[in-house]
C-alpha atoms as an extended CHARMM CRD file, in Angstrom:
* protein
*
       114  EXT
         1         1  MET       CA              0.0000000000        0.0000000000        0.0000000000  PROA      1               0.0000000000
         2         2  PHE       CA              2.7720000000        2.4420000000        0.8660000000  PROA      2               0.0000000000
         3         3  SER       CA              5.4070000000        1.1100000000       -1.5240000000  PROA      3               0.0000000000
         4         4  SER       CA              5.4820000000        2.2710000000       -5.0860000000  PROA      4               0.0000000000
         5         5  PRO       CA              5.4310000000       -0.1640000000       -8.0230000000  PROA      5               0.0000000000
         6         6  ALA       CA              8.9240000000        0.9930000000       -9.0450000000  PROA      6               0.0000000000
         7         7  PHE       CA             10.3240000000       -0.1410000000       -5.6840000000  PROA      7               0.0000000000
         8         8  ALA       CA              8.7890000000       -3.6120000000       -6.0810000000  PROA      8               0.0000000000
         9         9  GLN       CA             10.2510000000       -3.9630000000       -9.5570000000  PROA      9               0.0000000000
        10        10  ALA       CA             13.7610000000       -3.0400000000       -8.3840000000  PROA      10              0.0000000000
        11        11  SER       CA             13.8310000000       -5.7280000000       -5.7070000000  PROA      11              0.0000000000
        12        12  GLY       CA             12.7310000000       -8.3910000000       -8.2000000000  PROA      12              0.0000000000
        13        13  ALA       CA             15.5280000000       -7.4770000000      -10.5850000000  PROA      13              0.0000000000
        14        14  ALA       CA             18.1640000000       -7.7760000000       -7.8500000000  PROA      14              0.0000000000
        15        15  SER       CA             17.1150000000      -11.3050000000       -6.9360000000  PROA      15              0.0000000000
        16        16  ALA       CA             17.3760000000      -12.4910000000      -10.5360000000  PROA      16              0.0000000000
        17        17  GLY       CA             21.0900000000      -11.7030000000      -10.6670000000  PROA      17              0.0000000000
        18        18  GLY       CA             21.8110000000      -13.2840000000       -7.2560000000  PROA      18              0.0000000000
        19        19  TYR       CA             23.9420000000      -16.1390000000       -8.6180000000  PROA      19              0.0000000000
        20        20  GLY       CA             26.6630000000      -13.7950000000       -9.7660000000  PROA      20              0.0000000000
        21        21  SER       CA             26.8550000000      -12.1150000000       -6.3870000000  PROA      21              0.0000000000
        22        22  ILE       CA             27.2100000000      -15.4660000000       -4.5490000000  PROA      22              0.0000000000
        23        23  ALA       CA             30.2120000000      -16.3830000000       -6.6920000000  PROA      23              0.0000000000
        24        24  SER       CA             31.7760000000      -12.9810000000       -6.1070000000  PROA      24              0.0000000000
        25        25  LEU       CA             31.3930000000      -13.5040000000       -2.3420000000  PROA      25              0.0000000000
        26        26  ALA       CA             32.8150000000      -17.0290000000       -2.4390000000  PROA      26              0.0000000000
        27        27  ILE       CA             36.0500000000      -16.1590000000       -4.2470000000  PROA      27              0.0000000000
        28        28  PRO       CA             37.5100000000      -14.0480000000       -1.3880000000  PROA      28              0.0000000000
        29        29  TRP       CA             36.7100000000      -16.8130000000        1.1270000000  PROA      29              0.0000000000
        30        30  ILE       CA             38.4530000000      -19.3860000000       -1.0490000000  PROA      30              0.0000000000
        31        31  LEU       CA             41.4900000000      -17.1000000000       -1.2630000000  PROA      31              0.0000000000
        32        32  ILE       CA             41.4700000000      -16.5730000000        2.5240000000  PROA      32              0.0000000000
        33        33  LEU       CA             41.3410000000      -20.3380000000        3.1300000000  PROA      33              0.0000000000
        34        34  GLY       CA             44.1700000000      -20.8910000000        0.6340000000  PROA      34              0.0000000000
        35        35  ILE       CA             46.3880000000      -18.3170000000        2.3350000000  PROA      35              0.0000000000
        36        36  PHE       CA             45.5090000000      -19.7600000000        5.7560000000  PROA      36              0.0000000000
        37        37  TYR       CA             46.5270000000      -23.2090000000        4.5130000000  PROA      37              0.0000000000
        38        38  LEU       CA             49.8680000000      -21.9500000000        3.2050000000  PROA      38              0.0000000000
        39        39  LEU       CA             50.7310000000      -19.8560000000        6.2640000000  PROA      39              0.0000000000
        40        40  VAL       CA             49.3550000000      -21.9720000000        9.1390000000  PROA      40              0.0000000000
        41        41  TRP       CA             48.3140000000      -25.5560000000        8.4140000000  PROA      41              0.0000000000
        42        42  ARG       CA             51.1770000000      -26.6200000000        6.1650000000  PROA      42              0.0000000000
        43        43  PRO       CA             54.0510000000      -25.3610000000        8.3680000000  PROA      43              0.0000000000
        44        44  GLN       CA             52.3710000000      -26.7710000000       11.4660000000  PROA      44              0.0000000000
        45        45  SER       CA             51.9860000000      -30.2180000000        9.8950000000  PROA      45              0.0000000000
        46        46  ARG       CA             55.6710000000      -30.1400000000        8.8610000000  PROA      46              0.0000000000
        47        47  GLN       CA             56.7060000000      -29.3000000000       12.4310000000  PROA      47              0.0000000000
        48        48  GLN       CA             54.5320000000      -32.0950000000       13.8410000000  PROA      48              0.0000000000
        49        49  LYS       CA             55.9970000000      -34.5920000000       11.3930000000  PROA      49              0.0000000000
        50        50  ALA       CA             59.5750000000      -33.5720000000       12.2700000000  PROA      50              0.0000000000
        51        51  HSD       CA             58.7620000000      -33.8040000000       15.9990000000  PROA      51              0.0000000000
        52        52  ARG       CA             57.2780000000      -37.3050000000       15.6100000000  PROA      52              0.0000000000
        53        53  GLU       CA             60.3930000000      -38.4120000000       13.7030000000  PROA      53              0.0000000000
        54        54  ARG       CA             62.7180000000      -37.0330000000       16.4220000000  PROA      54              0.0000000000
        55        55  ILE       CA             60.7480000000      -38.8080000000       19.1560000000  PROA      55              0.0000000000
        56        56  ALA       CA             60.6110000000      -42.0910000000       17.2250000000  PROA      56              0.0000000000
        57        57  GLY       CA             64.3470000000      -41.8160000000       16.5620000000  PROA      57              0.0000000000
        58        58  ALA       CA             65.3260000000      -41.6050000000       20.2490000000  PROA      58              0.0000000000
        59        59  LYS       CA             68.2090000000      -44.0150000000       20.7660000000  PROA      59              0.0000000000
        60        60  LYS       CA             70.4850000000      -45.2090000000       23.5360000000  PROA      60              0.0000000000
        61        61  GLY       CA             72.5770000000      -42.3850000000       24.9540000000  PROA      61              0.0000000000
        62        62  ASP       CA             70.2270000000      -39.5370000000       23.9940000000  PROA      62              0.0000000000
        63        63  THR       CA             69.0960000000      -37.0660000000       26.6260000000  PROA      63              0.0000000000
        64        64  VAL       CA             65.3200000000      -36.6310000000       26.5620000000  PROA      64              0.0000000000
        65        65  VAL       CA             62.6670000000      -34.5770000000       28.3320000000  PROA      65              0.0000000000
        66        66  THR       CA             59.3790000000      -36.2200000000       29.2970000000  PROA      66              0.0000000000
        67        67  GLY       CA             55.9610000000      -34.6190000000       29.3930000000  PROA      67              0.0000000000
        68        68  GLY       CA             56.2110000000      -34.4250000000       33.1770000000  PROA      68              0.0000000000
        69        69  GLY       CA             59.4300000000      -32.4290000000       32.9660000000  PROA      69              0.0000000000
        70        70  PHE       CA             61.8640000000      -35.2040000000       33.8540000000  PROA      70              0.0000000000
        71        71  ILE       CA             65.2120000000      -35.0550000000       32.0910000000  PROA      71              0.0000000000
        72        72  GLY       CA             66.8470000000      -38.4240000000       31.6030000000  PROA      72              0.0000000000
        73        73  LYS       CA             69.2180000000      -40.4540000000       29.5230000000  PROA      73              0.0000000000
        74        74  VAL       CA             67.9010000000      -43.2260000000       27.2930000000  PROA      74              0.0000000000
        75        75  VAL       CA             69.3400000000      -46.5370000000       28.4910000000  PROA      75              0.0000000000
        76        76  ARG       CA             67.3050000000      -48.8780000000       26.2980000000  PROA      76              0.0000000000
        77        77  ALA       CA             65.2100000000      -48.1460000000       23.2290000000  PROA      77              0.0000000000
        78        78  ASP       CA             63.8970000000      -51.0280000000       21.1510000000  PROA      78              0.0000000000
        79        79  ALA       CA             63.1440000000      -50.1960000000       17.5290000000  PROA      79              0.0000000000
        80        80  GLY       CA             59.7760000000      -51.9830000000       17.4080000000  PROA      80              0.0000000000
        81        81  SER       CA             58.6370000000      -50.9510000000       20.8770000000  PROA      81              0.0000000000
        82        82  ASP       CA             56.7890000000      -47.8170000000       21.9250000000  PROA      82              0.0000000000
        83        83  GLU       CA             58.6420000000      -47.7570000000       25.2680000000  PROA      83              0.0000000000
        84        84  VAL       CA             62.0670000000      -46.5190000000       26.3200000000  PROA      84              0.0000000000
        85        85  GLU       CA             63.9660000000      -47.0280000000       29.5430000000  PROA      85              0.0000000000
        86        86  LEU       CA             65.3060000000      -43.8200000000       31.0520000000  PROA      86              0.0000000000
        87        87  GLU       CA             67.9480000000      -43.2170000000       33.6630000000  PROA      87              0.0000000000
        88        88  LEU       CA             66.8510000000      -40.2200000000       35.7340000000  PROA      88              0.0000000000
        89        89  GLY       CA             69.7080000000      -40.3970000000       38.2100000000  PROA      89              0.0000000000
        90        90  PRO       CA             72.1830000000      -42.8750000000       39.7020000000  PROA      90              0.0000000000
        91        91  ASN       CA             70.3660000000      -46.2120000000       40.1430000000  PROA      91              0.0000000000
        92        92  VAL       CA             67.0120000000      -44.6510000000       39.1470000000  PROA      92              0.0000000000
        93        93  ARG       CA             65.5550000000      -46.1740000000       35.9970000000  PROA      93              0.0000000000
        94        94  VAL       CA             62.0220000000      -45.8120000000       34.7190000000  PROA      94              0.0000000000
        95        95  ARG       CA             60.1240000000      -46.9740000000       31.6720000000  PROA      95              0.0000000000
        96        96  ALA       CA             58.3190000000      -44.3440000000       29.6440000000  PROA      96              0.0000000000
        97        97  LEU       CA             56.2110000000      -44.3280000000       26.5160000000  PROA      97              0.0000000000
        98        98  LYS       CA             57.7970000000      -42.6520000000       23.5230000000  PROA      98              0.0000000000
        99        99  SER       CA             54.5940000000      -40.6640000000       23.0650000000  PROA      99              0.0000000000
       100       100  THR       CA             55.2170000000      -38.9140000000       26.4010000000  PROA      100             0.0000000000
       101       101  LEU       CA             58.6210000000      -37.6290000000       25.3230000000  PROA      101             0.0000000000
       102       102  THR       CA             58.5170000000      -33.9610000000       24.4180000000  PROA      102             0.0000000000
       103       103  GLU       CA             62.1050000000      -33.3150000000       23.3620000000  PROA      103             0.0000000000
       104       104  VAL       CA             65.1610000000      -35.2790000000       22.2880000000  PROA      104             0.0000000000
       105       105  ARG       CA             68.2910000000      -33.2790000000       23.0610000000  PROA      105             0.0000000000
       106       106  GLY       CA             70.8070000000      -35.7280000000       21.6100000000  PROA      106             0.0000000000
       107       107  PRO       CA             73.7040000000      -37.5690000000       23.1950000000  PROA      107             0.0000000000
       108       108  SER       CA             75.2300000000      -36.1780000000       26.3420000000  PROA      108             0.0000000000
       109       109  GLY       CA             78.6710000000      -36.9840000000       27.7360000000  PROA      109             0.0000000000
       110       110  LYS       CA             77.7040000000      -36.3420000000       31.3500000000  PROA      110             0.0000000000
       111       111  PRO       CA             75.5110000000      -38.5270000000       33.6020000000  PROA      111             0.0000000000
       112       112  ALA       CA             71.7970000000      -37.7730000000       33.8110000000  PROA      112             0.0000000000
       113       113  ASN       CA             70.8020000000      -34.8650000000       36.0770000000  PROA      113             0.0000000000
       114       114  ASP       CA             74.3090000000      -34.0380000000       37.2830000000  PROA      114             0.0000000000
């Protein structure tokens, strides 16, 4: 009643061309997701892969840090096993899962925790 016929015609014309506007809105989102993948997801997955390889490659003589913050020396690490035996101090040996290791520092010439 209060709207003019010209106003009703203009809104009908805008909805007919709606497919073009959806594509123009989707392209920036696709570009944002692509940039996010290149700057965040890909480097993070590379870091995770390198970390998993370092943990799996822990060998006898390496100094490691556990998730609980213990620093120890690897005394026994079987290739097929998911466990390692750590020496935390003189006459103190514990078994730990490789998945709980957070860092492998490499071989150390000094005794553990001295």
